[in-house]
N, C-alpha and C positions, 0 to 999 in steps of 0.2 A: 576450536574443530572448526575446517574448512569446508566450509557450504560452497555447491557451485552454482545450486539451485534455489532461489530464497520465494517462498512465496509471500507475498505483502498484502495484508487486508486489513481492514479497523472499521472506525465509525462514516456515517454517511455525514457531507457537512451540516445538513441541518440539526443532528443529535450535537454534533460542539457547536450550534447557533452562528455559522462562519458561512454566509451568503453574499458575500465578494471577495473578487482578488485581493483589495486591499486591506480586507481584516488583520488584525495585527495579532491575530490566534493563527491565522493561517504562516503569517510571516514564521511562529514559532516553532509550527507543525513542520513547513519545510526545512528550516534549521533543523530540526531534531533527526528528522527525514536523512536530511543531505550528512550531517555526524555519523548515524549510526549506517547508513548503506557505504559509507566513506570506510569503515572499518571494515566491513565485509569483504569489499574489493580490496585492499591493503593485502586482508587474509584468503582472496584467490575467487573470490564470488565472479563468474560468469553470468548469470541471468540471474534478472529480476522476472519472477512471473507473477503476474496479475491478473484482477479483472477490471472493469471499467466503472465500477460504482461511482457515482458522484458523493465526492468526500476525499478520503486517504487515498483510495486507489488511484485516483487521477491524480493527485496531487503527488504521487510517490512516481508513476509514470514522467512528471516533470518534471521532477528534483533528479530522478535516473537518467532525463535526458539532457540534461545540466552536466552531471557527472562522465559522461560517455566522452567529455570532453578532454579530461584529466586520465579517462581510462577506455582508451578506444576500442579494447577488445569486449569490454562490456556492454549486452544485450537485452533488451527488453522482451517479453512475450507477454500481448494480452490473450487470456484467455473467457472468452464471454459463457455465463452458462447454459446461454440456449440460442437459438435462433431467433434473427431480429428483436436482441435487447435493445432495450431503451426507444421500441419504436414507439410506445405510450407518453415519454416523455415532450415537456414543452419545447418549443421550436431551438430556444437559447441553449438547452440540456442536450439535446442532440446534435447541435452542431459543437458544442464542447467534445463531447462523445467522438465524431469524427475528427477533430483536432486531436483527440487522444492519441486515436487509432491511426494516426499518419507519424506516431512517436516510435511504433512499435517498431520490431527487427521481425517478430512473426506477429500473427492474429489470427486467433479459429476458435472453434465453437463446439463445445462439450457435446452440448446435444445439438444435433442436425433440426429438431423440431423448435418450432414458437412453444414456447411457455406453456404446459398444461397440467402439469399437478407439482406437490412439494418433490417428489423424488428426485426430477432433474436438478434440484438444489441439493440435494443428498449427494447424488452421481457425481456434481460438481468438485465438493468437498472431497470427495475418493479420489476423483481424478487427480487433483490439484496436489492433494499433500502424498499421491502414489509419483509426481514428477516433478515432485521438489524434494532438497534433503533437508531443510527447516523452514522455520516461518518467523516472521515479524507481524507483528500488531500494534497497532496504533491504539489501545485497548485499556481501560480499568474497569477490572470486574466490579469496583466498589460500584460500578456507575453501569449497570447494563443498557444493550441496547442492541440493534440488529446485528451486532457482528456475535453477540450470544452463541449464538449458533453453531459459528465459527470458533469461536473462543472454546467453547464446550467438549469439542470434536477435536478440534486439534492438544488440548490438555490432555483427552484421555490417549490420544494417540502419542504425545509424547511421553509420556507416563507408562505407555504399554513400551514404548519404541528410544528405549534412553539414547539413541543415534539420532533422533529425529528432534532438536531444540527449539522449541517455543520460545521466543523474548516480544517481552512486552514492551513500548512506550506508554506509561499510565502519566494521569495525571502529576504525581510528583515528579516526573523525571522532567515533563514538559513546562514545570514550574522552574525545576533548576535551569532548563534548557534557555526560559525566557527569560532568567539572571544572567545567564553568560552572552545572551543575543545583546541584553541590553548594552553590560559590561564591554562588550567588542563593538556596539556602536559608540558608545561612550567616547572608546580609546580613538577609534577614527576621528570621530568630530571634536576632540584633542588634537590633530596632527595635524587638523586643517586651517 
């Protein structure tokens, strides 16, 4: 099934114990995201639409920006759930947010007000699902975390609307990707 607009979300960095850009787990996650997004792009994906949470969403933007070299028509939209998103973050994370926003072709806020109540997050889920054709999550239902709310929402949507697929990259798949990445790196070492 061809998707033109894909919603990407998943774990926050701290939920995966990833705190450094050089963490080997991050290399595996990015490798997996790149491989998965490449398949979508070869099938006609035009837009990656995501938020800017620290973790999978920001890493996905970084990977998508790299893929634009091979797929020049590919675009990135970052939709923030509310105005002043990230304002309470520390300075380093606020700088990362600003860097990530510069990689997007389009940015916007779903709510024009700063955070007021959880209904803004519900509205965000609805907005994201109505403006995409499917979703990709780095998430494993056996290990719930903050993305469980998005997972439950998307699982119900994909069950109601069979033309809205939800694809998960779970820990089993990440383990497989880690082995592939390791083999690829060893093959590169053998050539040098």
